[in-house]
C-alpha positions as CSV (number, residue, x, y, z in Angstrom):
1,M,-8.7,11.2,-67.6
2,T,-10.5,9.1,-64.9
3,H,-12.8,11.1,-62.7
4,P,-15.5,9.7,-60.2
5,A,-18.2,11.9,-61.8
6,L,-17.8,10.0,-65.1
7,D,-19.2,6.9,-63.5
8,L,-22.7,8.5,-63.9
9,L,-22.4,8.1,-67.7
10,P,-23.4,5.0,-69.6
11,P,-20.3,2.9,-70.2
12,L,-19.8,3.6,-73.9
13,L,-20.1,7.4,-73.4
14,R,-17.9,7.3,-70.3
15,D,-15.1,5.4,-72.0
16,S,-15.0,7.7,-75.0
17,F,-15.0,10.8,-72.8
18,A,-12.3,9.4,-70.5
19,R,-10.0,9.1,-73.5
20,L,-10.0,12.9,-73.9
21,P,-6.6,14.1,-72.6
22,A,-6.8,16.1,-69.4
23,L,-4.6,17.2,-66.6
24,S,-5.5,17.3,-62.9
25,L,-5.1,20.9,-61.8
26,G,-8.1,21.9,-59.6
27,N,-9.8,21.0,-56.3
28,W,-12.7,18.8,-57.2
29,P,-15.5,18.7,-56.5
30,T,-16.1,22.3,-55.7
31,P,-18.6,22.9,-52.9
32,L,-22.3,23.1,-53.4
33,E,-23.5,25.4,-50.6
34,P,-27.0,26.3,-49.3
35,C,-27.5,30.1,-49.2
36,P,-30.6,30.7,-47.1
37,R,-30.0,34.4,-46.5
38,L,-29.5,35.3,-50.1
39,A,-32.5,33.1,-50.9
40,A,-34.7,35.1,-48.5
41,A,-33.3,38.4,-49.9
42,I,-34.3,37.5,-53.5
43,G,-37.5,35.7,-52.6
44,V,-36.9,32.1,-53.5
45,Q,-37.6,29.1,-51.4
46,S,-34.2,27.4,-51.7
47,L,-30.9,28.7,-53.3
48,W,-27.7,26.7,-53.5
49,I,-24.4,28.1,-55.0
50,K,-22.0,25.9,-56.9
51,R,-18.6,27.4,-55.8
52,D,-16.3,27.2,-58.8
53,D,-14.7,30.3,-57.4
54,Q,-13.1,27.8,-55.0
55,S,-11.6,25.6,-57.7
56,G,-8.1,26.2,-56.5
57,P,-5.2,27.7,-58.5
58,A,-4.9,31.3,-59.5
59,L,-7.8,32.5,-57.1
60,G,-10.1,29.9,-58.6
61,G,-12.8,30.0,-61.3
62,N,-14.4,27.7,-63.8
63,K,-11.6,28.2,-66.4
64,V,-9.4,25.9,-64.3
65,R,-11.8,23.2,-65.6
66,H,-11.2,24.3,-69.2
67,L,-7.5,24.6,-68.8
68,E,-7.2,21.0,-67.6
69,Y,-8.1,20.1,-71.2
70,T,-6.4,23.0,-73.0
71,L,-3.0,22.6,-71.4
72,A,-3.1,18.8,-71.8
73,E,-3.5,19.4,-75.5
74,A,-0.7,21.9,-75.5
75,L,1.6,19.5,-73.8
76,A,0.6,16.7,-76.2
77,Q,1.6,18.9,-79.1
78,R,5.0,19.5,-77.4
79,A,4.5,23.2,-77.1
80,Q,6.8,25.3,-74.9
81,A,4.5,28.3,-74.7
82,V,0.7,29.1,-74.7
83,L,-0.8,32.1,-76.3
84,I,-4.2,33.7,-75.7
85,A,-5.7,36.9,-77.1
86,V,-8.2,38.6,-74.8
87,G,-9.5,41.8,-73.2
88,E,-7.7,43.5,-70.3
89,Q,-9.7,41.9,-67.5
90,S,-9.8,38.3,-68.8
91,N,-10.3,35.7,-66.2
92,H,-9.2,33.1,-68.7
93,A,-5.8,34.9,-69.2
94,R,-5.2,35.1,-65.4
95,Q,-5.8,31.4,-64.9
96,M,-4.0,30.4,-68.1
97,A,-0.9,32.4,-67.1
98,A,-0.7,30.8,-63.7
99,L,-1.5,27.2,-64.7
100,A,0.8,27.4,-67.7
101,R,3.6,28.2,-65.3
102,K,2.5,25.4,-63.0
103,V,3.0,22.9,-65.9
104,G,6.2,24.4,-67.2
105,L,4.9,26.5,-70.1
106,L,5.5,30.1,-70.9
107,P,2.3,32.2,-71.0
108,I,1.9,34.8,-73.7
109,V,-1.1,37.2,-73.5
110,I,-2.1,39.6,-76.2
111,V,-4.4,42.3,-74.8
112,N,-7.0,44.0,-77.1
113,Q,-5.9,47.6,-76.5
114,P,-3.2,49.8,-78.0
115,T,-0.9,50.2,-74.9
116,A,-0.4,49.1,-71.4
117,P,-2.7,50.8,-68.9
118,P,-0.9,53.3,-66.5
119,L,-1.9,51.1,-63.6
120,L,-2.1,47.3,-63.7
121,R,-5.3,46.2,-61.9
122,G,-7.4,43.1,-61.3
123,N,-6.7,40.2,-63.6
124,L,-4.0,42.0,-65.7
125,L,-2.0,42.6,-62.6
126,L,-2.1,38.9,-61.7
127,V,-1.1,38.0,-65.3
128,A,1.9,40.4,-65.0
129,L,3.0,38.8,-61.7
130,T,3.4,35.4,-63.5
131,G,6.0,37.0,-65.8
132,A,3.9,36.4,-68.8
133,D,4.9,37.9,-72.1
134,I,2.2,40.6,-72.4
135,R,1.7,42.3,-75.8
136,Y,-0.8,44.9,-76.9
137,L,-3.0,45.2,-80.0
138,A,-3.2,48.5,-81.9
139,A,-5.8,47.9,-84.6
140,D,-9.1,49.3,-85.6
141,D,-10.4,45.9,-86.8
142,Y,-10.3,43.5,-83.8
143,E,-10.6,40.2,-85.7
144,K,-8.2,40.8,-88.5
145,G,-5.9,42.8,-86.4
146,M,-5.8,40.2,-83.6
147,E,-5.4,37.4,-86.1
148,R,-2.4,39.1,-87.7
149,R,-0.9,40.0,-84.3
150,C,-1.1,36.4,-83.1
151,D,0.5,35.1,-86.2
152,E,3.4,37.6,-85.8
153,V,4.0,36.5,-82.2
154,V,3.9,32.8,-83.1
155,E,6.4,33.4,-86.0
156,E,8.6,35.4,-83.6
157,Y,8.8,32.4,-81.2
158,A,9.3,29.9,-84.1
159,R,12.4,31.8,-85.1
160,Q,13.7,31.0,-81.6
161,N,12.8,27.3,-82.1
162,L,10.0,27.6,-79.6
163,Q,6.6,26.1,-80.4
164,V,3.5,28.1,-79.3
165,Y,0.2,26.5,-78.7
166,R,-2.4,29.1,-79.6
167,I,-5.7,29.1,-77.7
168,R,-8.1,29.6,-80.6
169,P,-11.7,30.6,-79.7
170,D,-13.6,27.8,-81.3
171,R,-11.3,25.0,-80.1
172,S,-11.2,26.6,-76.7
173,Q,-15.0,26.5,-76.5
174,V,-15.2,22.9,-77.5
175,L,-12.7,22.0,-74.7
176,G,-14.7,24.2,-72.5
177,A,-17.8,22.2,-73.4
178,A,-15.9,19.1,-72.3
179,A,-15.1,20.8,-69.0
180,G,-18.8,21.8,-68.6
181,L,-19.9,18.3,-69.3
182,R,-17.8,16.9,-66.5
183,A,-18.8,19.8,-64.2
184,L,-22.5,18.9,-64.7
185,L,-21.8,15.3,-63.9
186,E,-20.1,16.5,-60.7
187,L,-23.1,18.6,-59.8
188,K,-25.5,15.6,-60.5
189,G,-23.6,13.6,-57.9
190,Q,-23.8,16.4,-55.3
191,V,-27.5,17.0,-56.0
192,E,-28.3,13.3,-55.4
193,A,-26.2,13.2,-52.3
194,A,-28.0,16.3,-50.9
195,G,-31.5,15.0,-51.9
196,L,-32.2,18.1,-53.9
197,A,-34.7,18.5,-56.8
198,P,-33.5,21.7,-58.5
199,A,-35.9,23.5,-60.9
200,A,-33.1,25.2,-62.7
201,V,-29.4,26.0,-62.9
202,V,-28.5,29.6,-63.6
203,L,-25.0,30.6,-64.7
204,S,-23.1,33.1,-66.9
205,A,-23.3,32.0,-70.5
206,A,-19.9,33.3,-71.7
207,N,-18.2,30.2,-72.9
208,G,-18.6,26.6,-74.0
209,S,-19.5,25.4,-70.5
210,P,-23.3,25.5,-71.0
211,A,-22.9,23.5,-74.2
212,G,-21.3,20.7,-72.3
213,M,-23.8,20.9,-69.5
214,V,-26.7,20.6,-71.8
215,L,-25.0,17.7,-73.5
216,A,-24.5,16.0,-70.2
217,C,-28.1,16.4,-69.3
218,R,-29.1,14.8,-72.5
219,A,-26.6,11.9,-71.9
220,L,-28.1,11.4,-68.4
221,G,-31.7,11.8,-69.4
222,W,-31.9,14.6,-66.8
223,P,-34.5,17.2,-67.8
224,L,-32.8,20.0,-65.8
225,P,-33.3,23.5,-67.3
226,L,-30.0,25.4,-67.7
227,S,-30.4,29.1,-68.0
228,G,-27.4,31.0,-69.3
229,V,-27.3,34.7,-68.7
230,A,-25.3,36.5,-71.4
231,P,-22.7,39.1,-70.4
232,V,-22.1,40.2,-74.0
233,L,-23.8,40.0,-77.4
234,W,-22.0,37.8,-79.9
235,K,-22.4,38.1,-83.7
236,E,-23.6,34.5,-83.8
237,P,-26.9,34.1,-81.9
238,L,-26.0,32.6,-78.5
239,H,-28.4,29.6,-78.6
240,E,-26.9,28.6,-82.0
241,R,-23.4,29.1,-80.8
242,T,-24.0,27.0,-77.7
243,A,-25.6,24.2,-79.6
244,R,-22.7,24.3,-82.2
245,F,-20.0,23.8,-79.6
246,G,-22.0,21.0,-77.9
247,N,-22.4,19.2,-81.2
248,L,-18.7,19.6,-82.1
249,L,-17.8,17.9,-78.8
250,A,-20.4,15.1,-79.4
251,Q,-18.9,14.5,-82.8
252,E,-15.3,14.4,-81.4
253,L,-16.4,11.9,-78.8
254,G,-18.4,9.8,-81.2
255,W,-21.6,10.3,-79.2
256,P,-24.9,9.8,-81.0
257,L,-26.4,13.0,-79.6
258,H,-27.3,16.2,-81.3
259,L,-28.4,19.5,-79.7
260,E,-30.9,21.8,-81.2
261,A,-30.5,25.5,-80.8
262,A,-34.2,25.7,-79.8
263,E,-33.5,23.7,-76.6
264,I,-30.8,26.2,-75.3
265,L,-32.1,28.7,-72.8
266,N,-30.4,32.0,-72.8
267,D,-31.2,35.3,-71.2
268,L,-30.0,38.4,-73.1
269,S,-31.6,41.0,-70.8
270,Q,-28.6,41.7,-68.6
271,I,-26.0,42.7,-71.2
272,G,-26.3,46.4,-70.7
273,E,-23.7,48.3,-72.7
274,G,-21.6,45.2,-73.3
275,Y,-18.5,43.3,-72.1
276,Q,-16.8,44.6,-69.0
277,C,-19.6,47.1,-68.6
278,P,-21.3,46.6,-65.2
279,T,-25.0,47.5,-64.9
280,A,-26.9,48.9,-62.0
281,A,-28.5,45.5,-61.6
282,S,-25.3,43.5,-61.6
283,L,-23.7,45.9,-59.1
284,E,-26.6,45.5,-56.8
285,A,-26.4,41.7,-57.2
286,V,-22.8,41.8,-56.2
287,R,-23.6,43.9,-53.1
288,L,-26.5,41.6,-52.2
289,A,-24.4,38.4,-52.3
290,A,-21.8,40.0,-50.2
291,V,-24.1,41.4,-47.6
292,T,-26.2,38.3,-47.2
293,E,-23.7,35.4,-47.5
294,G,-20.2,37.0,-47.6
295,I,-19.8,35.7,-51.1
296,F,-18.1,37.9,-53.6
297,L,-19.3,38.0,-57.2
298,D,-17.9,40.1,-60.1
299,P,-20.0,42.7,-61.8
300,N,-19.4,41.5,-65.4
301,Y,-20.2,37.8,-65.3
302,T,-21.6,36.4,-62.1
303,G,-23.2,39.7,-61.1
304,K,-25.1,39.8,-64.3
305,A,-26.1,36.2,-63.9
306,L,-27.5,36.7,-60.4
307,A,-29.3,39.9,-61.7
308,G,-30.9,37.7,-64.4
309,L,-32.2,35.3,-61.7
310,I,-33.5,38.1,-59.6
311,A,-35.3,39.6,-62.6
312,D,-36.9,36.2,-63.5
313,L,-38.1,35.7,-59.9
314,A,-39.7,39.2,-60.0
315,S,-41.4,38.6,-63.3
316,G,-42.6,35.1,-62.4
317,A,-40.6,33.4,-65.1
318,V,-39.0,31.3,-62.2
319,S,-41.2,30.1,-59.4
320,R,-40.4,31.4,-56.0
321,Q,-41.4,28.1,-54.5
322,S,-38.5,26.2,-56.1
323,T,-34.9,25.2,-55.5
324,I,-32.4,27.0,-57.7
325,I,-28.7,26.3,-58.2
326,F,-26.6,29.4,-59.0
327,W,-23.2,28.5,-60.6
328,H,-20.5,30.8,-59.3
329,T,-18.0,30.7,-62.2
330,G,-15.4,32.9,-60.4
331,G,-14.0,36.2,-61.7
332,V,-13.6,37.9,-58.4
333,P,-10.3,39.8,-59.3
334,A,-12.4,41.8,-61.8
335,L,-13.9,43.6,-58.8
336,F,-10.6,45.4,-58.5
337,S,-11.0,46.9,-62.0
338,A,-14.4,48.3,-61.2
339,E,-13.7,50.1,-58.0
340,Q,-15.2,53.4,-59.2
341,Q,-18.5,51.9,-60.4
342,I,-18.9,49.9,-57.2
343,T,-18.1,52.8,-55.0
344,D,-20.5,55.1,-56.9
345,H,-23.2,52.4,-56.6
346,L,-22.7,52.1,-52.8
347,H,-22.6,55.8,-52.3
348,A,-25.7,56.5,-54.4
349,H,-28.0,53.8,-53.0
350,F,-26.9,53.2,-49.4
């Protein structure tokens, strides 16, 4: 895929990356906006937000970037359907279901809970609107149960002579790293055009995107710190996981680059009780972004990421006299699955 941002790469790296199959599904580049009121509220000299929530289809989000690669691979394999196994409020599932329809594929979503909720809300409501084949998982062991359930559904479709492309976690993260790499190149062009010298980029570290971003910085020789704020604790240490996905992408592209886990910056302080569990700090970050800039975050990913930045500014880990880029990765529909927590937060504090 040709993309203007790729011109920033050295020719050999650019040519190998351009050979990676990709569709064109989003509105690129997404805006890079100054946010002076939020900057003043959190006490930093300059804050800019990279608006991947405005990437276009399916209410936007950074997964549009990922799916340009994922769905290209599915089509290359002559699939008629795409399957993903996720939690109830998955942004990935919402964007996959919509974009699969856009390119003529049937979306299949397996949700990690025993039965359908009594009320479809947030991302799951939007998935249902696409007419996706939604299944549910009743199993005590998530990994073995989900693996078995996915195999059953793939076999069921095979009996109908329909080929299913399954979005497998590791492969998805490598393609997500490719998307993150291209996104960082896009940001580099915008930063240069705006004359900015950012001290750091802060984003939610929930996928392969940071791996590709770090790899892009290495390829460019750009010593830009990338701080990933984790929304959940994985079994594999996050810095090792991120480096692994970046290295798998580098190997696939034939790039002579290798990431060390020690160079990956991750913040585990904002996880709280885990995935899809808002914290008081993330709820306050959501409120603060809305009341200062009219920008809506979600309490699970971007809210926790902004909470991490606020905490680092308060502790002195990030200088208040700096320029920071906050990467808004989307996820706004999840707000409508956390109405009670948000309402309670607003009533309790204001």
